[in-house]
N, C-alpha and C positions, 0 to 999 in steps of 0.2 A: 384420628377421626373426630371432627368437631360437630356438635349438635347444631341444628339449623338456627336456633335462637342466639348462639354464640357468634355466628358468622356475621351478624348485623351489628356487633359491637355492644350489645346489651348483655348485662350479666344475667345468669339464670334466675337469680333471686328477684331482680327487678322485673323480669318477664313474668314470673309466677305471680308477683304482687299485682302487676298491671292486669293480668288475665283474671285474677280473683276479684279485683275491683269491677271489671267488666261483667263478670258473672253475677256479682251482687246487684249491679244496676239492672241487669236482665231479670233477675228474680223480682226486684221491685216492680218493674214494668209488667211482668206476667201476672203477679198478684193483683195489680190494679186493673189489668185488662180482663182478667177472668175472675171478677169479684163474686160471681155466682157459684164458683167452685171453692170448696174449703181451701184455705191457705196451705195447709199441710199437704193436700193432694197436688196442688200446683207445684209446690217445692219438691215433692217426690218425683213428679214428672220431669222437672228440670234436672234433678239429680240423676235420673236414669238417662236423660238426654246427654248430660255431660259425660257419663261413663261411655255411652255409645260414640260420642264425638271423639273422645280420647282414643277409643279403639280404632276409629276410622282414619285419623290423621296424626302424623308425628309432629306437626307444627303447632306449638301451643297457641300461636296467634290466631289460628283458624278455629280453635275449640269454641270460643264464645258464640261466634256467628252460627256455626253448625249446630251447637247445642240449643240455641234459641229457636232455630228453624225446626229441629226435631221435637222440641218441647211444644211448640205451637201446633205441630201436626198431631201430637198425642192428645193435647187438650182439645183440639177441634173434634177429634174422634169421640171424645167424651160427650160432646153435645149431640151427636147423632143418636136418634132414637133406636132403641134395641127392639127388634121385632123377632119373636121366636119363630123358628121354622115350623111349618105345618107337618104334622106327623101323618104318615100314611098308615092307616089301620088296616 
């Protein structure tokens, strides 16, 4: 049984290096795009998104795209104002 990235002729190490470079580029873009949020918070959202993307897909080439999409969704929710629920006394 061969992994999906081996079927295309690329070595697993080369695939991992390429994916990691893509994730670094995504991290740079997200930090620049969300400069009103602390850098550590942006990177933490991306880290959580990468974990979620890896859990959803077995193909490493799909991880960066899915992780960026999930991270942007998480960061967009941070911009929504929080309104507490009205309590019924």
